[in-house]
ZAMARGU-4260 file (C-alpha; in steps of 0.2 Angstrom, whole numbers, plus 5000, padded with zeros to 4 digits):
<rodrens>
0) 5206/4980/5027 | 5193/4982/5041 | 5179/4979/5028 | 5188/4963/5022 | 5190/4957/5040
5) 5171/4960/5043 | 5167/4950/5028 | 5178/4936/5033 | 5170/4936/5051 | 5153/4936/5043
10) 5157/4921/5031 | 5166/4912/5045 | 5152/4915/5058 | 5139/4909/5045 | 5149/4893/5042
15) 5150/4890/5060 | 5132/4892/5063 | 5128/4881/5049 | 5140/4868/5056 | 5131/4869/5073
20) 5114/4867/5065 | 5120/4852/5055 | 5127/4844/5070 | 5110/4845/5079 | 5101/4838/5063
25) 5113/4824/5062 | 5109/4819/5080 | 5091/4820/5077 | 5094/4809/5061 | 5103/4796/5071
30) 5090/4796/5085 | 5073/4795/5075 | 5068/4783/5062 | 5063/4765/5059 | 5081/4758/5059
35) 5088/4747/5073 | 5090/4756/5089 | 5080/4771/5083 | 5065/4779/5090 | 5050/4778/5078
40) 5043/4795/5084 | 5040/4812/5077 | 5037/4829/5085 | 5021/4834/5092 | 5022/4852/5085
45) 5027/4852/5067 | 5040/4864/5063 | 5056/4854/5061 | 5051/4848/5044 | 5051/4865/5037
50) 5068/4868/5044 | 5075/4852/5038 | 5070/4856/5020 | 5079/4873/5021 | 5094/4864/5028
55) 5094/4852/5014 | 5093/4866/5002 | 5107/4876/5010 | 5119/4861/5012 | 5114/4849/4997
60) 5113/4835/5010 | 5099/4823/5004 | 5098/4815/5022 | 5089/4830/5029 | 5075/4829/5015
65) 5074/4810/5019 | 5072/4814/5038 | 5059/4827/5034 | 5049/4815/5024 | 5050/4802/5037
70) 5043/4814/5050 | 5028/4818/5039 | 5024/4800/5033 | 5026/4792/5050 | 5013/4803/5058
75) 4997/4794/5061 | 5004/4777/5057 | 5000/4761/5068 | 5006/4757/5081 | 5004/4776/5085
80) 5020/4782/5093 | 5013/4797/5103 | 5000/4786/5111 | 5013/4772/5115 | 5025/4785/5122
85) 5011/4792/5133 | 5007/4775/5140 | 5025/4770/5142 | 5028/4785/5153 | 5012/4783/5162
90) 5007/4801/5158 | 4990/4808/5156 | 4985/4815/5139 | 4988/4834/5137 | 4972/4843/5141
95) 4968/4849/5124 | 4969/4831/5117 | 4954/4825/5127 | 4943/4834/5114 | 4949/4827/5098
100) 4963/4815/5103 | 4977/4812/5092 | 4969/4823/5078 | 4974/4838/5088 | 4992/4834/5084
105) 4988/4828/5066 | 4992/4811/5071 | 4976/4801/5071 | 4979/4795/5053 | 4992/4797/5040
110) 4993/4814/5033 | 4990/4809/5015 | 4973/4802/5020 | 4967/4819/5027 | 4953/4827/5018
115) 4949/4841/5030 | 4961/4851/5041 | 4962/4845/5059 | 4969/4849/5075 | 4980/4864/5081
120) 4979/4876/5067 | 4997/4883/5067 | 5004/4865/5067 | 4992/4860/5053 | 4998/4875/5042
125) 5017/4872/5046 | 5014/4854/5041 | 5006/4858/5025 | 5020/4871/5021 | 5033/4857/5023
130) 5022/4845/5013 | 5022/4857/4999 | 5041/4859/5000 | 5044/4840/5000 | 5031/4837/4986
135) 5043/4848/4975 | 5059/4842/4981 | 5054/4823/4980 | 5043/4826/4964 | 5029/4818/4975
140) 5013/4819/4965 | 5002/4811/4979 | 5009/4822/4992 | 5005/4838/4981 | 4988/4832/4978
145) 4985/4830/4997 | 4991/4848/4999 | 4979/4854/4985 | 4964/4844/4993 | 4968/4852/5010
150) 4970/4870/5003 | 4953/4869/4994 | 4945/4863/5011 | 4953/4877/5021 | 4948/4891/5009
155) 4931/4885/5005 | 4925/4879/5022 | 4937/4885/5036 | 4944/4902/5032 | 4938/4918/5040
160) 4935/4933/5029 | 4950/4941/5037 | 4962/4926/5032 | 4962/4918/5049 | 4960/4900/5053
165) 4957/4890/5068 | 4941/4895/5076 | 4942/4884/5092 | 4951/4891/5107 | 4952/4874/5116
170) 4967/4867/5108 | 4969/4882/5096 | 4962/4871/5082 | 4951/4868/5067 | 4933/4863/5070
175) 4918/4858/5059 | 4917/4865/5041 | 4908/4883/5042 | 4910/4884/5061 | 4917/4902/5060
180) 4909/4912/5075 | 4915/4930/5075 | 4915/4933/5094 | 4923/4917/5099 | 4936/4916/5084
185) 4953/4911/5089 | 4961/4915/5073 | 4979/4915/5080 | 4991/4927/5072 | 5003/4913/5070
190) 4990/4902/5061 | 4987/4916/5048 | 5006/4917/5045 | 5005/4899/5042 | 4992/4902/5029
195) 5004/4914/5021 | 5018/4901/5021 | 5007/4888/5013 | 5000/4899/5000 | 5017/4906/4995
200) 5024/4888/4992 | 5009/4883/4982 | 5012/4899/4971 | 5030/4893/4968 | 5023/4876/4962
205) 5009/4884/4952 | 5007/4902/4947 | 4989/4905/4951 | 4981/4921/4958 | 4970/4911/4970
210) 4984/4907/4981 | 4990/4925/4981 | 4973/4932/4985 | 4972/4922/5001 | 4990/4926/5005
215) 4986/4945/5003 | 4969/4943/5013 | 4978/4935/5028 | 4992/4948/5027 | 4982/4964/5027
220) 4969/4958/5039 | 4972/4944/5052 | 4991/4947/5053 | 4990/4966/5053 | 4977/4965/5067
225) 4991/4955/5077 | 5002/4970/5080 | 4998/4988/5086 | 5002/5003/5075 | 5017/5007/5085
230) 5024/4989/5084 | 5025/4987/5103 | 5009/4977/5107 | 5001/4962/5100 | 4986/4951/5099
235) 4988/4932/5100 | 4969/4930/5097 | 4960/4940/5083 | 4941/4940/5085 | 4930/4947/5072
240) 4917/4954/5085 | 4920/4960/5103 | 4911/4966/5118 | 4924/4969/5131 | 4914/4965/5147
245) 4907/4949/5139 | 4924/4944/5133 | 4931/4946/5151 | 4917/4936/5159 | 4914/4921/5148
250) 4926/4906/5149 | 4925/4902/5130 | 4932/4920/5127 | 4945/4920/5141 | 4960/4920/5129
255) 4953/4935/5120 | 4962/4951/5124 | 4952/4967/5123 | 4967/4977/5120 | 4984/4972/5113
260) 4997/4967/5126 | 5016/4969/5126 | 5020/4951/5128 | 5014/4933/5130 | 5020/4919/5141
265) 5019/4908/5125 | 5027/4922/5115 | 5026/4914/5097 | 5016/4928/5089 | 5026/4944/5091
270) 5042/4937/5084 | 5033/4928/5070 | 5025/4944/5065 | 5043/4952/5065 | 5051/4938/5055
275) 5036/4939/5042 | 5038/4958/5040 | 5057/4956/5039 | 5056/4944/5025 | 5041/4952/5016
280) 5051/4953/5000 | 5050/4934/4998 | 5031/4935/4997 | 5030/4951/4986 | 5038/4943/4970
285) 5047/4928/4964 | 5059/4924/4950 | 5052/4914/4935 | 5061/4905/4922 | 5058/4919/4909
290) 5056/4934/4921 | 5047/4940/4937 | 5030/4937/4945 | 5023/4951/4956 | 5011/4943/4969
295) 5009/4958/4981 | 5010/4977/4977 | 5021/4986/4988 | 5033/5001/4985 | 5051/4996/4983
300) 5065/4990/4971 | 5067/4972/4964 | 5081/4963/4955 | 5079/4948/4944 | 5087/4939/4929
305) 5080/4935/4912 | 5089/4930/4896 | 5105/4930/4905 | 5103/4948/4910 | 5101/4956/4927
310) 5086/4968/4927 | 5080/4980/4941 | 5063/4988/4942 | 5055/5000/4954 | 5037/4999/4961
315) 5028/5015/4966 | 5011/5014/4974 | 5001/5018/4990 | 4992/5002/4988 | 4980/4996/4996
320) 4974/5014/4999 | 4975/5019/4980 | 4971/5009/4965 | 4987/5013/4954 | 5003/5003/4954
325) 5017/5010/4943 | 5032/4999/4938 | 5048/5006/4930 | 5062/4997/4923 | 5077/5006/4930
330) 5092/4996/4924 | 5097/4981/4913 | 5114/4974/4912 | 5123/4973/4896 | 5127/4956/4888
335) 5145/4953/4883 | 5141/4954/4864 | 5143/4972/4858 | 5128/4969/4846 | 5116/4964/4859
340) 5107/4981/4860 | 5100/4989/4875 | 5084/4980/4878 | 5080/4963/4886 | 5067/4951/4882
345) 5058/4946/4898 | 5040/4942/4905 | 5033/4952/4919 | 5018/4942/4927 | 5007/4955/4936
350) 4994/4948/4948 | 4976/4954/4944 | 4967/4951/4961 | 4952/4940/4961 | 4942/4954/4970
355) 4946/4966/4956 | 4935/4969/4941 | 4939/4981/4927 | 4958/4982/4929 | 4967/4992/4915
360) 4985/4993/4910 | 4996/5005/4901 | 5014/5003/4895 | 5023/5019/4892 | 5007/5029/4892
365) 4998/5018/4879 | 4984/5006/4883 | 4988/4988/4883 | 4976/4973/4883 | 4974/4963/4899
370) 4972/4945/4896 | 4975/4937/4913 | 4978/4918/4914 | 4975/4910/4931 | 4975/4928/4939
375) 4991/4934/4931 | 4993/4945/4916 | 5009/4940/4907 | 5018/4955/4899 | 5032/4948/4887
380) 5042/4961/4877 | 5059/4967/4874 | 5061/4979/4889 | 5071/4995/4889 | 5078/5005/4903
385) 5064/5018/4907 | 5049/5008/4902 | 5035/5011/4913 | 5020/5000/4917 | 5004/5008/4925
390) 4992/4995/4932 | 4975/5002/4939 | 4965/4990/4950 | 4948/4998/4954 | 4943/4996/4972
395) 4925/5000/4974 | 4918/4996/4992 | 4909/4979/4991 | 4897/4970/5002 | 4902/4953/5006
400) 4890/4939/5013 | 4895/4923/5020 | 4889/4906/5014 | 4872/4903/5024 | 4880/4888/5032
405) 4891/4900/5042 | 4876/4901/5054 | 4883/4914/5066 | 4883/4928/5053 | 4867/4924/5044
410) 4858/4940/5038 | 4874/4950/5040 | 4886/4959/5028 | 4904/4964/5029 | 4912/4978/5020
415) 4928/4976/5009 | 4938/4987/4998 | 4952/4979/4988 | 4960/4967/5000 | 4955/4976/5015
420) 4941/4970/5027 | 4933/4984/5037 | 4924/4984/5054 | 4915/4996/5065 | 4921/5002/5082
425) 4913/5009/5098 | 4925/5024/5096 | 4915/5030/5082 | 4897/5024/5086 | 4896/5022/5105
430) 4892/5005/5113 | 4879/4992/5107 | 4886/4989/5090 | 4874/4975/5088 | 4859/4987/5086
435) 4867/4994/5070 | 4859/4989/5053 | 4866/4993/5036 | 4852/4995/5023 | 4855/4985/5007
440) 4853/5001/4996 | 4864/5013/5007 | 4877/5021/4996 | 4895/5017/5002 | 4908/5032/5001
445) 4926/5031/5004 | 4937/5045/5012 | 4956/5046/5014 | 4958/5052/5032 | 4977/5056/5035
450) 4974/5060/5053 | 4966/5043/5058 | 4976/5028/5063 | 4992/5034/5054 | 4982/5038/5038
455) 4970/5026/5031 | 4954/5025/5020 | 4938/5024/5029 | 4921/5019/5023 | 4906/5031/5027
460) 4888/5027/5024 | 4871/5029/5033 | 4862/5016/5043 | 4850/5014/5057 | 4851/5010/5076
465) 4838/5000/5086 | 4832/5010/5100 | 4834/5002/5117 | 4818/4997/5125 | 4812/4995/5143
470) 4808/4976/5143 | 4820/4962/5140 | 4808/4954/5128 | 4793/4963/5119 | 4780/4959/5106
475) 4781/4976/5099 | 4795/4981/5087 | 4808/4993/5094 | 4810/5010/5086 | 4824/5014/5075
480) 4834/5030/5072 | 4846/5035/5058 | 4864/5035/5061 | 4880/5039/5052 | 4891/5024/5050
485) 4910/5024/5048 | 4920/5008/5045 | 4939/5007/5048 | 4951/4994/5042 | 4950/4978/5053
490) 4969/4977/5054 | 4969/4994/5063 | 4956/4990/5076 | 4959/4992/5095 | 4972/5006/5092
495) 4960/5019/5100 | 4957/5012/5117 | 4946/4998/5123 | 4929/4996/5115 | 4917/4986/5105
500) 4921/4980/5087 | 4911/4971/5074 | 4916/4965/5056 | 4898/4958/5052 | 4884/4970/5052
505) 4865/4966/5051 | 4859/4970/5033 | 4841/4976/5030
</rodrens>
C-alpha cells in the first residue's frame, strides 16, 4: 500500500510539474512572436529552444516546436530586436558587446547564414544543439546543413586538443579560426558540455564516429578538468598552460583560477557537470532501429530492443586506461511463439575510435573481421544469452602536432593516449616548464600508477631542460641537461596543489 502511494505521489507530482512548465511555456508563446500585440523578440542567452523541443516531445504539443523554431529563425533578422530594445530602454550595450556587437549574441545575422561559430561559446553550442533537434523534428534539410557547416568549422578551426571551445575571455567567445592560445584559453567547462550536447544530437541524425570522437575528447579532457577528483571544487576556465604568478598578474588571465574553487558567483559550470555525469547513459549508447550503438565505452548494463525482444548486455572495461572492452549478452526476452527459439537477431554497432589503428574483435573467443563503416563496426547475428564480444583498441602513446596556423604552439608537441590528452606539471618537474624539450626520437613508455591521482596511467620518457643563464638575452646558447619527464592526464591536473602546467611541449 505504501509503495502504491509513493508511486501515485511520483506520478501526480510529475504531472503537476509538467503542468507548471506548460503554463510558463504558454505564457511565453502568447507573449513572443510576430502576431498582433506580440513582442518580436528572442532570448539573449540561447537555452529555451532546447527546453521547448524537450517539452514538445514530452507533451506532443506542436506549438512548442513552432515557438522554438521562431526563436531560432528570428535571430539576426532586421529590424534587429535586441538593438531596438536597447535603444528603446535608453540602455548602454553590455560591455562584452562592444567588441563584436550583436555577433556576441549570435544575432548579427540569421543563424542559417553563419559559416563560422561566433559569439559567446556556450550560447553558440546550445543554439546548435537546438538547431539539430529542430532539423529532425521539422525535417528541415537547410537547417541541418547549417548544423553540419558549423560543426565542420568548429572541429577543424576552433577546437582545442582537449575538446574545449571559446578561446576569448572577453565575452567568453569564439574568435578567429586557429586562434587557440594555450595560456589564455577560456575553454569554459559549460562550452565543452555544449560540444557534447551538439555531437550527441548529430550522432542521432547520422551514425558517424567523427561526432563520437569529439564527444569523447571533450568528456575525458576539458569536462574532466572542470571538476576536482573529490567532486567538491571546480574550474570555470580550463587553460592548457599555466604559470600561477603570471595568471594572477595579467589582466587577460584574470578569470583563470590557479586552483579549483568551491563555487562561482555565476555558478553554471558545477551543476552542468553534475547533470552531465548523472545523464551519462544517454551519451554512452543509443537505440537503433535494428539494435544498439555503443558510442562510449564504460562499465555498466544496457537494455535495448531488437526484433520485438528486450535484450540486456553488460560491459566490462577499465577504459580508457586499458585497451579491452568485453560485452556480454546477459538476457533476451522470449517471444510469445513457443517455436521462436532462444536467440534474437540484432545489430550491435561498436564505435572504432578515429585515434585507433589496428583494432581487433573476438566473438565467443573466435576472431571476427572488423569492417567499420563511418567509424562503427556492425555486428549482426542471432545473439544468444552468454555470447561474449571482446573488442581490443590499441592505445600507443602518440605525438600530436597542431596545424601550423595555430601559431601559439608552433614547434610544440602534445602527448595523447587513446582519448586522453596529457600534460606536465610542476609537481613532477619543478618550475619553468617552458625550459623542457621532448626529443622527437625519445621513447614513450606508459605505467599504471594506482597510487597517483586515484589511479591513472602516466607517460614516462626522457627529455632535456635548458639551463638558466645570467643574462636576460644572450648571443650564446644556454646549456641543456637531461631530465626525466612524466606526463599525467590533463583532466587530472591541479589536484596536487598550485603549480605550473603545460599541455604543449617544445619538440626537438
